[in-house]
RODO-2510 file (C-alpha; in nm, 4 decimals, decimal comma):
residues 436
     n   res          X          Y          Z
     1     m    11,7357     2,3214     1,5141
     2     t    11,4089     2,1349     1,5446
     3     a    11,1627     2,1184     1,2598
     4     g    10,9501     2,4327     1,2315
     5     n    11,1908     2,6629     1,4146
     6     d    11,2576     2,8452     1,0884
     7     t    10,8887     2,9172     1,0240
     8     p    10,7877     3,2812     1,0788
     9     d    10,5798     3,3541     1,3859
    10     q    10,4040     3,6146     1,1756
    11     v    10,4561     3,8417     0,8742
    12     v    10,3905     4,2136     0,8622
    13     v    10,3022     4,3062     0,5031
    14     i    10,3792     4,6758     0,4403
    15     s    10,1906     4,8402     0,1556
    16     d    10,0846     5,1933     0,0656
    17     y     9,7313     5,0657     0,0050
    18     s     9,4903     4,8264     0,1725
    19     r     9,3163     4,7658    -0,1629
    20     v     9,4305     4,6957    -0,5164
    21     r     9,5597     5,0175    -0,6693
    22     g     9,8326     4,8874    -0,9025
    23     g    10,0640     4,5904    -0,9225
    24     a    10,2500     4,6342    -0,5940
    25     s     9,9350     4,6555    -0,3799
    26     k     9,7818     4,3636    -0,5681
    27     l    10,0791     4,1416    -0,4909
    28     a    10,0941     4,2601    -0,1299
    29     l     9,7355     4,1511    -0,0749
    30     l     9,7929     3,8277    -0,2665
    31     l    10,0865     3,7496    -0,0424
    32     a     9,8782     3,8159     0,2694
    33     e     9,6095     3,5811     0,1366
    34     q     9,8610     3,3075     0,0506
    35     l    10,0329     3,3314     0,3869
    36     q     9,7019     3,3065     0,5733
    37     q     9,6244     2,9912     0,3747
    38     r     9,9490     2,8495     0,5142
    39     d     9,8402     2,9382     0,8686
    40     i    10,0946     3,2220     0,9013
    41     p     9,9458     3,5149     1,0982
    42     v     9,9554     3,8343     0,8896
    43     t     9,9249     4,1997     0,9758
    44     l     9,8834     4,4486     0,6906
    45     f    10,0433     4,7860     0,7657
    46     c     9,9168     5,0425     0,5187
    47     g     9,8858     5,4132     0,4628
    48     d     9,5138     5,4239     0,3867
    49     v     9,3725     5,2374     0,6892
    50     s     9,0612     5,4561     0,6719
    51     a     8,9799     5,3037     0,3311
    52     y     9,0054     4,9573     0,4854
    53     n     8,7806     5,0495     0,7750
    54     s     8,5239     5,1946     0,5380
    55     g     8,4755     4,8487     0,3933
    56     s     8,6536     4,9017     0,0624
    57     a     8,9459     4,6709     0,1369
    58     d     8,9837     4,3502    -0,0597
    59     d     9,0337     4,1120     0,2305
    60     p     8,8200     4,1875     0,5403
    61     g     8,9847     3,8974     0,7283
    62     l     9,3157     4,0739     0,7661
    63     a     9,4502     4,2349     1,0788
    64     v     9,5174     4,5889     0,9602
    65     r     9,7209     4,8694     1,1199
    66     g     9,8650     5,1864     0,9767
    67     v     9,7772     5,5513     0,9205
    68     a     9,4581     5,7057     0,7867
    69     g     9,6205     5,8792     0,4928
    70     a     9,5707     5,9083     0,1213
    71     s     9,7923     5,8916    -0,1863
    72     l    10,0130     6,1953    -0,2557
    73     l     9,8019     6,2856    -0,5591
    74     e     9,4933     6,3057    -0,3341
    75     q     9,6449     6,5455    -0,0820
    76     r     9,7119     6,9200    -0,0905
    77     k    10,0358     6,9910    -0,2718
    78     s    10,2075     7,1454     0,0276
    79     l    10,1088     6,8585     0,2558
    80     a    10,1987     6,5965    -0,0035
    81     a    10,5428     6,7542    -0,0553
    82     m    10,6240     6,7164     0,3148
    83     r    10,4632     6,3796     0,3814
    84     g    10,5989     6,2310     0,0601
    85     i    10,9512     6,2810     0,1876
    86     w    10,8932     6,2019     0,5580
    87     n    10,5621     6,0865     0,7006
    88     r    10,6258     6,1117     1,0729
    89     e    10,2923     5,9538     1,1592
    90     a    10,3724     5,6459     0,9496
    91     r    10,7061     5,6062     1,1261
    92     t    10,5547     5,6458     1,4717
    93     s    10,2691     5,4068     1,3975
    94     l    10,4981     5,1381     1,2561
    95     a    10,7396     5,1716     1,5516
    96     a    10,4507     5,1266     1,7898
    97     l    10,3373     4,8130     1,6030
    98     v    10,6871     4,6735     1,6161
    99     e    10,7108     4,7305     1,9882
   100     q    10,3743     4,5623     2,0406
   101     i    10,4018     4,2474     1,8289
   102     d    10,7654     4,1863     1,7353
   103     t    10,9304     3,8504     1,8017
   104     p    11,2655     3,7095     1,6859
   105     r    11,0833     3,5258     1,4066
   106     t    10,8675     3,8061     1,2790
   107     i    10,9272     3,9044     0,9136
   108     y    10,8591     4,2511     0,7762
   109     h    10,7863     4,2536     0,4021
   110     v    10,7861     4,5962     0,2299
   111     h    10,5887     4,6112    -0,0941
   112     g    10,5201     4,9818    -0,1378
   113     f    10,5946     5,2941     0,0641
   114     l    10,6230     5,5981    -0,1687
   115     q    10,2582     5,6753    -0,2289
   116     t    10,1346     5,7130     0,1279
   117     l    10,3916     5,5922     0,3848
   118     s    10,7239     5,7583     0,2753
   119     p    11,0839     5,6452     0,3438
   120     s    11,0239     5,7228     0,7131
   121     i    10,9126     5,3645     0,7725
   122     f    11,2719     5,2433     0,7381
   123     r    11,3696     5,4385     1,0496
   124     a    11,1176     5,2296     1,2459
   125     l    11,2452     4,9083     1,0846
   126     h    11,6201     4,9826     1,1196
   127     p    11,6786     4,7907     1,4468
   128     l    11,5403     4,4679     1,2928
   129     r    11,6522     4,5197     0,9312
   130     e    11,7934     4,1658     0,9110
   131     r    11,4299     4,0438     0,9164
   132     v    11,3149     4,2905     0,6507
   133     v    11,2342     4,1989     0,2880
   134     i    11,2035     4,4811     0,0313
   135     h    11,0096     4,3822    -0,2813
   136     a    11,1384     4,5851    -0,5806
   137     h    10,8424     4,6074    -0,8135
   138     d    11,0146     4,8905    -0,9957
   139     y    11,3385     5,0902    -0,9826
   140     f    11,2469     5,3343    -0,7053
   141     l    11,5140     5,1990    -0,4737
   142     a    11,7667     5,3637    -0,7070
   143     c    11,6010     5,5968    -0,9612
   144     p    11,4186     5,9173    -0,8536
   145     n    11,1335     5,8666    -1,1011
   146     g    11,1343     5,4900    -1,0570
   147     a    11,1524     5,3970    -1,4228
   148     y    11,4956     5,4887    -1,5682
   149     f    11,2924     5,6731    -1,8308
   150     d    11,3206     6,0298    -1,9565
   151     y    10,9611     6,1414    -1,9936
   152     r    11,0693     6,4532    -2,1823
   153     s    11,2661     6,2779    -2,4560
   154     g    11,0572     5,9651    -2,4460
   155     t    11,3643     5,7406    -2,4167
   156     e    11,5340     5,5189    -2,1646
   157     c    11,7639     5,7081    -1,9288
   158     a    12,1292     5,6005    -1,8954
   159     r    12,2298     5,8525    -1,6308
   160     a    12,3597     5,7474    -1,2893
   161     p    12,0943     5,8223    -1,0283
   162     l    12,1569     6,1449    -0,8295
   163     s    12,4611     6,2310    -1,0408
   164     l    12,4806     6,5940    -1,1595
   165     a    12,3532     6,4843    -1,4994
   166     c    12,0549     6,3186    -1,3321
   167     t    11,9825     6,5891    -1,0785
   168     f    11,9643     6,8717    -1,3299
   169     r    11,7869     6,6862    -1,6081
   170     n    11,4151     6,7528    -1,6146
   171     c    11,3029     6,3974    -1,6914
   172     d    10,9868     6,4165    -1,4841
   173     k    10,6430     6,3556    -1,6301
   174     r    10,5187     6,6767    -1,4585
   175     n    10,7809     6,9543    -1,4387
   176     a    11,1319     7,0467    -1,3338
   177     a    11,0290     7,1447    -0,9809
   178     h    10,8744     6,8040    -0,9244
   179     k    11,1960     6,6373    -1,0462
   180     l    11,3966     6,8340    -0,7874
   181     w    11,1477     6,7190    -0,5201
   182     r    11,2020     6,3573    -0,6345
   183     v    11,5822     6,4106    -0,6073
   184     l    11,5384     6,5386    -0,2527
   185     r    11,3222     6,2440    -0,1572
   186     q    11,5663     6,0007    -0,3152
   187     g    11,8506     6,1524    -0,1149
   188     v    11,6568     6,1104     0,2092
   189     q    11,5539     5,7563     0,1108
   190     n    11,9125     5,6578     0,0238
   191     s    12,0333     5,7800     0,3578
   192     v    11,7716     5,5977     0,5662
   193     t    11,7989     5,2727     0,3653
   194     r    12,1768     5,2564     0,3471
   195     d    12,2095     4,9675     0,5952
   196     f    11,9140     4,7854     0,4404
   197     m    12,1031     4,7313     0,1161
   198     t    12,3574     4,5155     0,3019
   199     d    12,1526     4,3676     0,5865
   200     s    11,8015     4,3118     0,4421
   201     r    11,6899     4,0965     0,1521
   202     v    11,5751     4,2608    -0,1710
   203     i    11,3464     4,0695    -0,4063
   204     l    11,3922     4,1518    -0,7705
   205     i    11,1307     4,0483    -1,0258
   206     h    11,3808     4,0013    -1,3038
   207     e    11,7494     3,9091    -1,3092
   208     d    11,8528     4,2150    -1,5162
   209     m    11,7097     4,4589    -1,2590
   210     q    12,0220     4,4292    -1,0510
   211     d    12,2363     4,6172    -1,3010
   212     y    11,9904     4,9054    -1,2940
   213     m    11,9618     4,8996    -0,9152
   214     e    12,3384     4,9234    -0,8729
   215     r    12,3957     5,1967    -1,1311
   216     s    12,4193     5,4490    -0,8514
   217     a    12,7055     5,2498    -0,6910
   218     r    12,4750     5,1194    -0,4134
   219     r    12,5300     4,7441    -0,4028
   220     l    12,2690     4,4911    -0,3174
   221     a    12,4378     4,2434    -0,0875
   222     r    12,1776     3,9672    -0,0951
   223     p    11,9260     4,0077    -0,3799
   224     r    11,6836     3,7234    -0,4601
   225     v    11,5030     3,6953    -0,7958
   226     i    11,1426     3,5843    -0,7627
   227     r    10,9343     3,6483    -1,0692
   228     n    10,5711     3,7533    -1,0306
   229     p    10,2942     3,4998    -1,0547
   230     a    10,0729     3,5071    -1,3598
   231     q     9,7218     3,3866    -1,4343
   232     p     9,6649     3,3047    -1,8062
   233     f     9,3922     3,5002    -1,9855
   234     l     9,2755     3,1706    -2,1343
   235     n     9,3206     2,8035    -2,0591
   236     r     9,4136     2,7603    -2,4188
   237     a     9,4179     3,0043    -2,7077
   238     t     9,1644     2,9202    -2,9766
   239     q     9,3542     2,9345    -3,3103
   240     p     9,4882     3,2955    -3,2960
   241     e     9,5970     3,2561    -3,6597
   242     t     9,2281     3,2772    -3,7540
   243     k     9,1855     3,6121    -3,5754
   244     h     9,2654     3,9567    -3,7155
   245     g     9,2898     4,2165    -3,4381
   246     f     9,5570     4,3046    -3,1849
   247     v     9,5086     4,3724    -2,8154
   248     f     9,6867     4,5946    -2,5603
   249     v     9,6175     4,5255    -2,1928
   250     g     9,7301     4,7583    -1,9150
   251     d     9,7835     5,1148    -1,8002
   252     i     9,7117     5,3582    -2,0831
   253     h    10,0043     5,5940    -2,0354
   254     a    10,2549     5,7292    -2,2875
   255     y    10,5358     5,5500    -2,1028
   256     k    10,3699     5,2227    -2,1932
   257     g    10,4119     5,3009    -2,5648
   258     v    10,0403     5,3331    -2,6411
   259     f    10,0823     5,6281    -2,8781
   260     v    10,3579     5,4413    -3,0647
   261     l    10,1257     5,1412    -3,0956
   262     a     9,8326     5,3465    -3,2117
   263     e    10,0348     5,5315    -3,4781
   264     a    10,1986     5,2078    -3,5957
   265     a     9,8622     5,0354    -3,6240
   266     r     9,7186     5,3297    -3,8158
   267     k    10,0103     5,3188    -4,0589
   268     a     9,9758     4,9422    -4,1022
   269     g     9,5977     4,9569    -4,1320
   270     m     9,5464     4,7186    -3,8357
   271     h     9,2799     4,7153    -3,5656
   272     v     9,3803     4,7454    -3,1982
   273     c     9,1660     4,7092    -2,8893
   274     f     9,2998     4,8922    -2,5838
   275     v     9,1901     4,7111    -2,2675
   276     g     9,2641     4,9211    -1,9610
   277     d     9,2617     5,2824    -1,8490
   278     g     9,5029     5,5503    -1,7430
   279     a     9,6083     5,9175    -1,7512
   280     d     9,6438     5,9281    -2,1283
   281     r     9,3349     5,7361    -2,2353
   282     a     9,1276     6,0457    -2,3167
   283     q     9,3963     6,1948    -2,5416
   284     l     9,4660     5,8576    -2,7092
   285     q     9,0986     5,8032    -2,7733
   286     r     9,0614     6,1555    -2,9092
   287     d     9,3623     6,1237    -3,1436
   288     y     9,2893     5,7678    -3,2576
   289     p     8,9081     5,7283    -3,2587
   290     e     8,9214     5,4341    -3,5038
   291     f     9,0380     5,1954    -3,2326
   292     q     8,8400     5,0233    -2,9599
   293     f     8,8741     5,1312    -2,5960
   294     a     8,7264     4,8718    -2,3588
   295     g     8,8316     5,0087    -2,0186
   296     w     8,9339     4,7846    -1,7275
   297     q     8,7953     4,4346    -1,7479
   298     d     8,7471     4,1501    -1,4989
   299     r     8,8998     3,8124    -1,5744
   300     q     8,5998     3,7093    -1,7792
   301     g     8,6278     4,0255    -1,9870
   302     l     9,0012     3,9769    -2,0350
   303     a     8,9378     3,6200    -2,1535
   304     r     8,6791     3,7452    -2,4028
   305     f     8,9148     4,0071    -2,5613
   306     a     9,2153     3,7738    -2,5525
   307     g     9,0095     3,5105    -2,7330
   308     q     8,9572     3,7555    -3,0171
   309     a     9,3241     3,8479    -3,0527
   310     r     9,5789     3,7432    -3,3140
   311     a     9,8553     3,8679    -3,0794
   312     v     9,8987     4,0778    -2,7639
   313     i    10,1129     4,3929    -2,7955
   314     v    10,3495     4,5147    -2,5179
   315     p    10,5046     4,8393    -2,6596
   316     s    10,6722     4,9747    -2,3419
   317     l    10,9253     5,2541    -2,4052
   318     g    11,1399     5,2084    -2,0948
   319     p    11,3116     4,9117    -1,9270
   320     e    11,0033     4,7411    -1,7906
   321     p    11,1230     4,4814    -1,5352
   322     f    10,8404     4,2340    -1,5702
   323     g    10,5690     4,2296    -1,8365
   324     l    10,2776     4,0709    -1,6622
   325     t    10,0563     4,1099    -1,9707
   326     l    10,3103     3,9319    -2,1921
   327     v    10,3461     3,6462    -1,9467
   328     e     9,9681     3,6060    -1,9150
   329     a     9,9419     3,6076    -2,2938
   330     v    10,2180     3,3489    -2,3509
   331     a    10,0708     3,1284    -2,0819
   332     s     9,7445     3,1431    -2,2790
   333     g     9,9191     3,0343    -2,6003
   334     l     9,8951     3,3790    -2,7574
   335     p    10,1853     3,5243    -2,9569
   336     v    10,3215     3,8562    -2,8334
   337     v    10,4771     4,1560    -2,9929
   338     i    10,6989     4,3429    -2,7509
   339     s    10,9512     4,6223    -2,7491
   340     d    11,3141     4,5598    -2,6776
   341     g    11,2783     4,7857    -2,3756
   342     v    11,1056     4,5027    -2,1825
   343     l    11,3678     4,3032    -1,9920
   344     m    11,2058     3,9773    -2,0956
   345     a    11,2399     4,0522    -2,4691
   346     p    11,5484     3,8276    -2,5273
   347     e    11,3663     3,5352    -2,3640
   348     v    11,0573     3,5892    -2,5761
   349     e    11,2633     3,5994    -2,8931
   350     a    11,4754     3,2928    -2,8014
   351     a    11,1640     3,0891    -2,7156
   352     g    10,9993     3,1778    -3,0476
   353     v    10,6764     3,2922    -2,8826
   354     g    10,6769     3,6454    -3,0170
   355     l    10,8463     3,9184    -3,2155
   356     v    11,0509     4,2067    -3,0833
   357     f    11,0653     4,5622    -3,2212
   358     r    11,2775     4,8672    -3,1377
   359     a    11,1225     5,0615    -2,8486
   360     g    10,9629     5,3853    -2,9659
   361     d    11,0007     5,3011    -3,3368
   362     e    10,6498     5,3171    -3,4788
   363     d    10,7682     5,2332    -3,8333
   364     h    10,9433     4,9179    -3,7163
   365     l    10,6342     4,8189    -3,5151
   366     a    10,4156     4,8776    -3,8183
   367     q    10,6337     4,6381    -4,0150
   368     v    10,6085     4,3712    -3,7439
   369     l    10,2322     4,4069    -3,7245
   370     t    10,2103     4,3698    -4,1006
   371     q    10,4340     4,0624    -4,0851
   372     i    10,2160     3,8916    -3,8241
   373     a     9,8933     3,9918    -3,9924
   374     g    10,0027     3,8263    -4,3194
   375     d    10,1596     3,5041    -4,1924
   376     d     9,9153     3,2540    -4,0476
   377     a    10,1826     2,9819    -4,0271
   378     l    10,4086     3,2031    -3,8147
   379     v    10,1264     3,2899    -3,5790
   380     r    10,0295     2,9204    -3,5408
   381     q    10,3946     2,8274    -3,4771
   382     m    10,4341     3,0957    -3,2108
   383     s    10,1080     2,9846    -3,0439
   384     e    10,2235     2,6241    -3,0325
   385     k    10,5602     2,7221    -2,8798
   386     a    10,3827     2,9445    -2,6280
   387     h    10,1738     2,6441    -2,5116
   388     a    10,4879     2,4285    -2,4882
   389     t    10,6825     2,6809    -2,2816
   390     r    10,4043     2,8323    -2,0679
   391     d    10,5539     2,6999    -1,7389
   392     r    10,8809     2,8691    -1,8240
   393     f    10,7265     3,2118    -1,8299
   394     a    10,4476     3,1879    -1,5763
   395     q    10,4399     3,0475    -1,2248
   396     s    10,1359     2,9871    -1,0087
   397     e    10,0499     3,1964    -0,7090
   398     d    10,1239     2,8946    -0,4868
   399     a    10,4696     2,8509    -0,6355
   400     w    10,5396     3,2226    -0,5963
   401     c    10,4469     3,2177    -0,2309
   402     d    10,6429     2,8993    -0,1739
   403     k    10,9613     3,0763    -0,2955
   404     i    10,8929     3,3699    -0,0642
   405     m    10,8392     3,1363     0,2288
   406     r    11,1713     2,9644     0,1479
   407     l    11,3392     3,3032     0,1683
   408     y    11,1766     3,3753     0,5032
   409     r    11,3003     3,0446     0,6447
   410     e    11,6533     3,1102     0,5175
   411     m    11,6537     3,4458     0,6912
   412     i    11,5283     3,3059     1,0231
   413     s    11,7621     3,0087     1,0055
   414     a    12,0615     3,2344     0,9306
   415     r    11,9800     3,4606     1,2273
   416     a    11,9422     3,1606     1,4559
   417     h    12,2797     3,0169     1,3547
   418     s    12,4572     3,3517     1,3784
   419     a    12,3245     3,3874     1,7325
   420     l    12,4777     3,0560     1,8399
   421     p    12,8345     3,0553     1,9820
   422     n    13,0940     2,8806     1,7680
   423     p    13,2697     2,6099     1,9724
   424     a    13,5906     2,6804     1,7821
   425     d    13,5933     3,0462     1,8866
   426     p    13,8057     3,1340     2,1913
   427     p    13,6116     3,2633     2,4895
   428     a    13,5560     3,6343     2,4974
   429     p    13,7949     3,8170     2,7282
   430     r    13,6591     3,9467     3,0541
   431     l    13,6632     4,3222     3,0769
   432     r    13,7124     4,4774     3,4185
   433     g    13,5895     4,8196     3,5001
   434     a    13,4292     4,8666     3,1609
   435     i    13,0812     4,9981     3,1195
   436     l    12,9257     4,8413     2,8050
***
């Protein structure tokens, strides 16, 4: 092969949204931007193309195709129930795009499909699945609620997806009927993606995700671990041992352990600032009015609050695959306090950059907060180790895209080699009278 023959002709980035509405859409748009900087043509296929056309998209330079839909939560319940399982328009539109622009070196990179597009897109991608990358930002490829978390009991779920125990357990954050709808959607999704698990490439954002993904006995033939990029809150933490408050950054939802944190901080008599927003902010603010609620912040705002923090708290209740907040904090030289539900907890503890508490245990968290609040030397030591190991936890956006490009090239190269005849193979027999 000559140099450059393994470079993609173009990449189709597939995302529910054309603007940032969560981690998956943010990374989809970041990837599109990074690829464009490398002179790789990019088409964004999304489920809210009307939002892009209205001027609310984050990158007006993108070629955008898709359907003019909305998220399931923004649609009528009856319509959302049908389209969430099978969005025929999304499948038809993607199939038309494939027919129009596909080449043997076109890569299709799926970042999100369950909020607007539905599993129907995989029917359109099936003929070229060997050039498809599926980015697993969560556990939705296997688990009906995407989190391996029982929202009713508030604990991690150990059931096998779609087993009888799973199917008839109301673990949904809404109600039992919605759980059964999720089970139906998962069944359809599993059926239409069966060949993708063996023929496509799945990107995991943490090594331990594979065990969760394969709990349903669906094996990932060729997974690749590429951790998310992270941008530090600060270039360098300014003596966190001299600060007194704690900071939470992210989605304010019970699943993220915010109520556990608030109760633990109240018991320990500590101050917490909640930076972010979410479905449970109003209740949290009502129940714990003594704390500060700063809402979503831009990078300058995040830097300001991080600069006032003694440590950053990540109290997730379930098996969070990648804690972006904790990585951004460690890269800033800030100590972290995280639950053992976060997959990166063993690494944090081994590196000495933070302390780990039992997920959901507010008394244990209160003890840990008290320990950090009263030990300046410990905080200083963790901050110094965080500075020393920042490159271990966080990678740049460029490095992240470089790894994805390497995967693309491997896929194209492998297809090119598989298409070449092997000189050692005997010639194929001639078939007479056969219609093939």
